[in-house]
DSSP file (Angstrom, degrees, kcal/mol; ACC not computed):
  #  RESIDUE AA STRUCTURE BP1 BP2  ACC     N-H-->O    O-->H-N    N-H-->O    O-->H-N    TCO  KAPPA ALPHA  PHI   PSI    X-CA   Y-CA   Z-CA
    1    1 A X              0   0    0      0, 0.0     3,-0.1     0, 0.0     2,-0.0   0.000 360.0 360.0 360.0 136.1  -54.5   87.7   34.1
    2    2 A X        -     0   0    0      1,-0.1     2,-0.1     3,-0.0     3,-0.1  -0.337 360.0 -96.7 -71.0 151.2  -57.8   87.0   32.4
    3    3 A X        -     0   0    0      1,-0.1     2,-0.2    -2,-0.0    -1,-0.1  -0.382  43.9-105.6 -64.9 145.0  -58.6   88.2   28.9
    4    4 A X        -     0   0    0     -3,-0.1     2,-0.6    -2,-0.1    -1,-0.1  -0.501  28.4-128.4 -70.7 139.8  -60.5   91.5   28.7
    5    5 A X        -     0   0    0     -2,-0.2     2,-0.5    -3,-0.1    -1,-0.1  -0.822  21.1-152.3 -91.0 122.2  -64.1   91.1   27.7
    6    6 A X        +     0   0    0     -2,-0.6     2,-0.4    55,-0.2    92,-0.1  -0.832  16.7 179.5 -97.9 129.0  -64.9   93.4   24.9
    7    7 A X        -     0   0    0     -2,-0.5    90,-2.8    90,-0.2     2,-0.5  -0.997  14.8-162.0-132.8 132.1  -68.5   94.6   24.6
    8    8 A X  E     -AB  60  96A   0     52,-2.6    52,-3.0    -2,-0.4     2,-0.4  -0.958  14.5-160.2-110.9 129.8  -70.0   97.0   22.0
    9    9 A X  E     -AB  59  95A   0     86,-2.6    86,-3.6    -2,-0.5     2,-0.4  -0.915   7.5-171.1-116.5 135.0  -73.4   98.5   23.0
   10   10 A X  E     -AB  58  94A   0     48,-2.0    48,-3.0    -2,-0.4     2,-0.4  -0.981   3.2-164.8-123.0 135.1  -75.9  100.1   20.7
   11   11 A X  E     -AB  57  93A   0     82,-2.3    82,-2.5    -2,-0.4     2,-0.4  -0.962   3.3-172.3-116.4 141.0  -79.0  102.0   21.7
   12   12 A X  E     -AB  56  92A   0     44,-2.2    44,-2.5    -2,-0.4     2,-0.5  -0.984   5.0-163.2-132.6 121.7  -81.9  102.8   19.3
   13   13 A X  E     -AB  55  91A   0     78,-2.6    78,-2.2    -2,-0.4     2,-0.4  -0.912   7.0-172.2-108.9 127.9  -84.7  105.1   20.4
   14   14 A X  E     -A   54   0A   0     40,-2.8    40,-3.0    -2,-0.5     2,-0.6  -0.979  13.3-156.4-122.2 127.1  -87.9  105.1   18.4
   15   15 A X  E     -A   53   0A   0     -2,-0.4    72,-2.5    73,-0.3    73,-0.5  -0.924  26.5-139.5-101.9 118.6  -90.8  107.5   18.8
   16   16 A X  B     +D   86   0B   0     36,-3.2    70,-0.3    -2,-0.6     3,-0.3  -0.592  32.3 179.2 -89.0 133.8  -94.0  105.8   17.6
   17   17 A X  S    S+     0   0    0     68,-3.0     2,-0.4    -2,-0.3    69,-0.2   0.697  98.8  29.6 -88.8 -29.9  -96.8  107.4   15.6
   18   18 A X  S  > S-     0   0    0     67,-1.7     4,-2.5     1,-0.1    -1,-0.2  -0.780  77.1-177.7-128.6  83.7  -98.5  104.0   15.6
   19   19 A X  H  > S+     0   0    0     -2,-0.4     4,-2.6    -3,-0.3     5,-0.2   0.858  78.9  51.0 -57.3 -42.1  -97.4  102.3   18.9
   20   20 A X  H  > S+     0   0    0      1,-0.2     4,-1.5     2,-0.2    -1,-0.2   0.922 113.9  44.5 -64.0 -43.1  -99.2   99.0   18.4
   21   21 A X  H  > S+     0   0    0     -3,-0.2     4,-1.8     1,-0.2    -1,-0.2   0.906 114.2  49.1 -66.0 -42.5  -97.7   98.5   15.0
   22   22 A X  H  X S+     0   0    0     -4,-2.5     4,-2.9     1,-0.2     5,-0.3   0.887 105.8  57.4 -66.7 -38.5  -94.2   99.5   16.0
   23   23 A X  H  X S+     0   0    0     -4,-2.6     4,-2.4    -5,-0.2    -1,-0.2   0.906 107.4  48.7 -59.9 -41.0  -94.3   97.2   19.0
   24   24 A X  H  X S+     0   0    0     -4,-1.5     4,-2.0     2,-0.2    -1,-0.2   0.920 112.9  47.1 -63.2 -44.3  -94.9   94.2   16.7
   25   25 A X  H  X S+     0   0    0     -4,-1.8     4,-2.1     1,-0.2    -2,-0.2   0.935 115.9  43.8 -63.1 -47.8  -92.1   95.2   14.4
   26   26 A X  H  X S+     0   0    0     -4,-2.9     4,-2.5     2,-0.2    -2,-0.2   0.869 110.8  54.7 -69.5 -36.5  -89.6   95.8   17.1
   27   27 A X  H  X S+     0   0    0     -4,-2.4     4,-2.3    -5,-0.3    -1,-0.2   0.931 110.1  46.4 -61.7 -45.6  -90.6   92.7   19.1
   28   28 A X  H  X S+     0   0    0     -4,-2.0     4,-2.4     1,-0.2     5,-0.3   0.922 111.9  52.0 -61.5 -44.5  -90.0   90.5   16.0
   29   29 A X  H  X S+     0   0    0     -4,-2.1     4,-2.6     1,-0.2    -2,-0.2   0.918 109.9  48.4 -58.3 -45.9  -86.7   92.3   15.3
   30   30 A X  H  X S+     0   0    0     -4,-2.5     4,-1.8     2,-0.2    -1,-0.2   0.935 111.8  48.4 -63.0 -47.6  -85.4   91.7   18.9
   31   31 A X  H  < S+     0   0    0     -4,-2.3     4,-0.4     1,-0.2    -1,-0.2   0.931 117.3  41.3 -59.9 -47.1  -86.3   87.9   18.9
   32   32 A X  H >< S+     0   0    0     -4,-2.4     3,-1.1     1,-0.2    -1,-0.2   0.871 113.2  53.3 -69.7 -36.8  -84.7   87.3   15.5
   33   33 A X  H >< S+     0   0    0     -4,-2.6     3,-1.8    -5,-0.3    -1,-0.2   0.773  93.6  69.7 -73.2 -25.9  -81.6   89.4   16.2
   34   34 A X  T 3< S+     0   0    0     -4,-1.8    -1,-0.3     1,-0.3    -2,-0.2   0.733  95.8  57.4 -61.8 -19.8  -80.8   87.7   19.5
   35   35 A X  T <  S+     0   0    0     -3,-1.1    -1,-0.3    -4,-0.4    -2,-0.2   0.467  82.2 114.1 -89.3  -3.1  -79.9   84.7   17.4
   36   36 A X  S X  S-     0   0    0     -3,-1.8     3,-1.9     1,-0.1     2,-0.1  -0.368  80.6 -94.0 -70.4 146.6  -77.2   86.6   15.4
   37   37 A X  T 3  S+     0   0    0      1,-0.3    -1,-0.1    -2,-0.1     3,-0.1  -0.371 111.1  18.3 -58.6 134.0  -73.6   85.6   15.7
   38   38 A X  T 3  S+     0   0    0      1,-0.3    23,-2.8    22,-0.1     2,-0.5   0.411  87.2 138.8  86.0  -1.7  -71.8   87.7   18.4
   39   39 A X  E <   +C   60   0A   0     -3,-1.9    -1,-0.3    21,-0.2    21,-0.2  -0.648  25.2 176.4 -79.2 125.5  -75.0   88.9   20.1
   40   40 A X  E     -     0   0A   0     19,-3.0     2,-0.3    -2,-0.5    20,-0.2   0.799  66.3 -29.2 -93.2 -37.2  -74.8   88.9   23.8
   41   41 A X  E     -C   59   0A   0     18,-1.6    18,-2.9    -8,-0.1    -1,-0.4  -0.922  46.9-161.6-173.9 151.0  -78.2   90.4   24.5
   42   42 A X  E     -C   58   0A   0     -2,-0.3     2,-0.4    16,-0.2    16,-0.2  -0.975  14.5-170.8-140.6 129.6  -80.9   92.7   23.1
   43   43 A X  E     -C   57   0A   0     14,-2.5    14,-2.2    -2,-0.3     2,-0.5  -0.938  12.9-150.3-121.6 144.5  -83.7   94.2   25.2
   44   44 A X  E     -C   56   0A   0     -2,-0.4     2,-0.3    12,-0.2    12,-0.2  -0.964  22.9-179.0-111.2 127.5  -86.8   96.1   24.1
   45   45 A X  E     -C   55   0A   0     10,-3.1    10,-2.6    -2,-0.5     2,-0.5  -0.912  21.6-144.3-127.7 152.2  -88.1   98.8   26.6
   46   46 A X  E     -C   54   0A   0     -2,-0.3     8,-0.2     8,-0.2     5,-0.1  -0.971  33.5-111.0-114.4 131.0  -91.0  101.2   26.7
   47   47 A X        -     0   0    0      6,-2.9     5,-0.2    -2,-0.5     6,-0.2  -0.325  16.5-158.5 -63.3 137.7  -90.4  104.6   28.3
   48   48 A X  S    S+     0   0    0      1,-0.1    -1,-0.1     3,-0.1     3,-0.1   0.582  93.9  35.5 -87.3 -13.1  -92.2  105.2   31.6
   49   49 A X  S    S+     0   0    0      1,-0.2     2,-0.5     4,-0.1    -1,-0.1   0.608 112.9  54.1-116.6 -18.3  -91.9  109.0   31.1
   50   50 A X  S >  S-     0   0    0      3,-0.1     3,-1.5     0, 0.0    -3,-0.3  -0.922  84.1-129.1-123.6 106.2  -92.3  109.6   27.4
   51   51 A X  T 3  S+     0   0    0     -2,-0.5     3,-0.1     1,-0.2    -3,-0.1  -0.190  87.8   8.9 -55.2 139.1  -95.4  108.1   25.8
   52   52 A X  T 3  S+     0   0    0      1,-0.2   -36,-3.2    -5,-0.2     2,-0.5   0.670  92.3 133.6  67.0  20.1  -94.9  106.0   22.7
   53   53 A X  E <   -A   15   0A   0     -3,-1.5    -6,-2.9   -38,-0.2     2,-0.3  -0.905  34.6-168.6-104.5 126.9  -91.1  106.0   23.0
   54   54 A X  E     -AC  14  46A   0    -40,-3.0   -40,-2.8    -2,-0.5     2,-0.4  -0.866   3.6-161.5-112.3 146.5  -89.3  102.6   22.6
   55   55 A X  E     -AC  13  45A   0    -10,-2.6   -10,-3.1    -2,-0.3     2,-0.5  -0.995   3.7-164.8-128.8 132.0  -85.7  101.8   23.4
   56   56 A X  E     -AC  12  44A   0    -44,-2.5   -44,-2.2    -2,-0.4     2,-0.5  -0.976   6.3-166.6-112.6 129.5  -83.7   98.9   22.1
   57   57 A X  E     -AC  11  43A   0    -14,-2.2   -14,-2.5    -2,-0.5     2,-0.4  -0.976   8.8-172.3-117.1 123.2  -80.4   98.2   24.0
   58   58 A X  E     -AC  10  42A   0    -48,-3.0   -48,-2.0    -2,-0.5     2,-0.4  -0.903  11.3-163.1-117.1 142.4  -78.0   95.8   22.2
   59   59 A X  E     -AC   9  41A   0    -18,-2.9   -19,-3.0    -2,-0.4   -18,-1.6  -0.995  12.9-173.9-125.2 127.7  -74.8   94.2   23.5
   60   60 A X  E     -AC   8  39A   0    -52,-3.0   -52,-2.6    -2,-0.4   -21,-0.2  -0.881  32.3-126.8-121.3 150.3  -72.4   92.7   21.0
   61   61 A X  S    S-     0   0    0    -23,-2.8     2,-0.3    -2,-0.3   -55,-0.2   0.754  90.4  -2.2 -66.2 -25.6  -69.2   90.7   21.5
   62   62 A X  S  > S-     0   0    0    -24,-0.3     4,-2.0   -54,-0.1     5,-0.2  -0.984  71.5-105.0-159.0 161.8  -67.2   93.0   19.3
   63   63 A X  H  > S+     0   0    0     -2,-0.3     4,-2.6     1,-0.2     5,-0.2   0.851 120.3  56.7 -60.0 -33.0  -67.5   96.0   17.0
   64   64 A X  H  > S+     0   0    0      2,-0.2     4,-2.4     1,-0.2    -1,-0.2   0.904 105.9  48.5 -66.6 -41.3  -67.2   93.6   14.0
   65   65 A X  H  > S+     0   0    0      2,-0.2     4,-1.9     1,-0.2    -1,-0.2   0.905 113.0  48.7 -64.4 -40.6  -70.2   91.6   15.2
   66   66 A X  H  X S+     0   0    0     -4,-2.0     4,-1.7     2,-0.2    -2,-0.2   0.928 112.0  47.6 -65.2 -45.4  -72.2   94.8   15.7
   67   67 A X  H  X S+     0   0    0     -4,-2.6     4,-0.7     1,-0.2    -2,-0.2   0.899 110.2  53.1 -64.1 -39.9  -71.3   96.2   12.3
   68   68 A X  H >< S+     0   0    0     -4,-2.4     3,-0.8     1,-0.2    -1,-0.2   0.888 107.1  52.5 -61.0 -39.0  -72.2   92.8   10.6
   69   69 A X  H >< S+     0   0    0     -4,-1.9     3,-2.1     1,-0.2     6,-0.4   0.878  99.3  62.1 -65.8 -37.0  -75.6   92.9   12.3
   70   70 A X  H 3< S+     0   0    0     -4,-1.7    -1,-0.2     1,-0.3    -2,-0.2   0.711 107.6  45.3 -64.5 -17.5  -76.3   96.4   10.9
   71   71 A X  T << S+     0   0    0     -3,-0.8    -1,-0.3    -4,-0.7    -2,-0.2   0.348  94.1 117.3 -99.2   3.6  -76.1   94.9    7.4
   72   72 A X  S <> S-     0   0    0     -3,-2.1     4,-2.1    -4,-0.1     5,-0.2  -0.212  78.0-115.3 -75.1 161.6  -78.2   91.9    8.3
   73   73 A X  H  > S+     0   0    0      1,-0.2     4,-2.7     2,-0.2     5,-0.2   0.850 115.6  57.8 -61.2 -35.9  -81.5   90.9    6.8
   74   74 A X  H  > S+     0   0    0      2,-0.2     4,-2.2     1,-0.2    -1,-0.2   0.906 108.2  44.8 -63.3 -42.1  -83.2   91.4   10.2
   75   75 A X  H  > S+     0   0    0     -6,-0.4     4,-2.5     2,-0.2    -2,-0.2   0.918 114.7  47.9 -68.7 -43.5  -82.0   95.0   10.5
   76   76 A X  H  X S+     0   0    0     -4,-2.1     4,-2.2     2,-0.2    -2,-0.2   0.918 113.1  48.4 -63.9 -43.8  -83.0   95.8    6.9
   77   77 A X  H  X S+     0   0    0     -4,-2.7     4,-2.3     2,-0.2    -1,-0.2   0.913 112.1  49.0 -63.1 -43.4  -86.4   94.2    7.3
   78   78 A X  H  X S+     0   0    0     -4,-2.2     4,-1.2    -5,-0.2    -2,-0.2   0.930 110.5  50.4 -62.4 -45.6  -87.0   96.1   10.6
   79   79 A X  H  < S+     0   0    0     -4,-2.5     3,-0.5     1,-0.2     4,-0.3   0.914 112.7  46.2 -60.4 -43.4  -86.1   99.4    9.1
   80   80 A X  H >< S+     0   0    0     -4,-2.2     3,-1.3     1,-0.2    -1,-0.2   0.889 109.6  54.6 -66.0 -38.9  -88.4   98.9    6.1
   81   81 A X  H 3< S+     0   0    0     -4,-2.3    -1,-0.2     1,-0.3    -2,-0.2   0.684  96.7  66.6 -70.4 -17.4  -91.3   97.8    8.4
   82   82 A X  T >X S+     0   0    0     -4,-1.2     3,-2.7    -3,-0.5     4,-0.7   0.595  70.7 123.9 -78.2 -10.7  -91.0  101.0   10.4
   83   83 A X  T <4 S+     0   0    0     -3,-1.3    -3,-0.0    -4,-0.3    -4,-0.0  -0.300  84.8   5.4 -55.3 124.7  -92.1  103.0    7.4
   84   84 A X  T 34 S+     0   0    0      2,-0.1    -1,-0.3     1,-0.0    -2,-0.1   0.391 113.7  87.0  82.6  -2.9  -95.2  105.1    8.5
   85   85 A X  T <4 S+     0   0    0     -3,-2.7   -68,-3.0   -68,-0.1   -67,-1.7   0.536  76.4  70.8-103.8  -8.8  -94.9  103.9   12.1
   86   86 A X  B  <  -D   16   0B   0     -4,-0.7   -70,-0.2   -70,-0.3    -2,-0.1  -0.749  66.8-142.3-112.6 155.2  -92.5  106.6   13.4
   87   87 A X  S    S-     0   0    0    -72,-2.5     2,-0.3    -2,-0.3   -71,-0.1   0.616  88.4 -22.5 -84.0 -14.3  -92.8  110.3   14.1
   88   88 A X  S    S-     0   0    0    -73,-0.5   -73,-0.3     0, 0.0    -1,-0.2  -0.951  95.8 -48.2-175.1-179.6  -89.2  110.8   12.8
   89   89 A X        -     0   0    0     -2,-0.3   -74,-0.1     1,-0.1    -2,-0.1  -0.322  64.9-102.3 -66.1 150.6  -86.0  108.9   12.3
   90   90 A X        -     0   0    0    -76,-0.1     2,-0.6     1,-0.1   -76,-0.2  -0.336  28.3-121.4 -68.4 155.5  -84.7  106.7   15.2
   91   91 A X  E     -B   13   0A   0    -78,-2.2   -78,-2.6     2,-0.0     2,-0.4  -0.897  33.3-171.5 -98.2 118.9  -81.9  108.0   17.3
   92   92 A X  E     +B   12   0A   0     -2,-0.6     2,-0.3   -80,-0.2   -80,-0.2  -0.935   6.8 176.4-117.6 133.7  -79.0  105.5   17.2
   93   93 A X  E     -B   11   0A   0    -82,-2.5   -82,-2.3    -2,-0.4     2,-0.4  -0.965  17.6-145.6-136.3 153.6  -75.9  105.6   19.4
   94   94 A X  E     -B   10   0A   0     -2,-0.3     2,-0.3   -84,-0.2   -84,-0.2  -0.964  18.1-176.3-122.7 132.7  -72.8  103.4   19.8
   95   95 A X  E     -B    9   0A   0    -86,-3.6   -86,-2.6    -2,-0.4     2,-0.5  -0.918  22.9-133.1-128.1 152.4  -71.0  102.8   23.1
   96   96 A X  E     -B    8   0A   0     -2,-0.3   -88,-0.2   -88,-0.2     2,-0.1  -0.908  33.7-118.4-100.3 132.7  -67.9  101.0   24.2
   97   97 A X        -     0   0    0    -90,-2.8     2,-0.4    -2,-0.5   -90,-0.2  -0.401  26.7-154.8 -69.3 146.2  -68.4   98.9   27.3
   98   98 A X        -     0   0    0     -2,-0.1     2,-0.2   -92,-0.1   -92,-0.0  -0.950   1.1-149.3-121.5 143.3  -66.3   99.7   30.4
   99   99 A X    >>  -     0   0    0     -2,-0.4     3,-0.9     1,-0.1     4,-0.7  -0.616  34.1-104.4-102.6 169.0  -65.4   97.4   33.2
  100  100 A X  H >> S+     0   0    0      1,-0.3     3,-0.7    -2,-0.2     4,-0.5   0.807 121.8  62.9 -60.6 -28.8  -64.8   98.3   36.8
  101  101 A X  H >4 S+     0   0    0      1,-0.2     3,-0.7     2,-0.2    -1,-0.3   0.833  96.0  58.4 -65.4 -31.9  -61.0   98.0   36.0
  102  102 A X  H <4 S+     0   0    0     -3,-0.9    -1,-0.2     1,-0.2    -2,-0.2   0.760 104.8  51.6 -66.8 -24.5  -61.4  100.9   33.5
  103  103 A X  H <<        0   0    0     -4,-0.7    -1,-0.2    -3,-0.7    -2,-0.2   0.560 360.0 360.0 -91.3  -9.4  -62.6  103.1   36.4
  104  104 A X    <<        0   0    0     -3,-0.7    -1,-0.2    -4,-0.5    -2,-0.1   0.485 360.0 360.0 -73.7 360.0  -59.8  102.4   38.8
């Protein structure tokens, strides 16, 4: 039997007061964070239904890799650079990945 693939997923929702400025900050964060150990993928999305809402979806190999990233220089720099660009604090959520085997 193959080893189970463990995936930790993080979503971060940002409502922009200054969309152009926030897009630059988040784009840089995504590019740099994709290079972090344990990162499987990070995507930046813009809402089609809520103006000025950005979503980042991250997939990490393990909870430890995800927690390590939240203490990284990239995360700290992004958080500081968001000052004055948001309408409020971001909404951050953590998910455990499920496989089709989990649903059987």
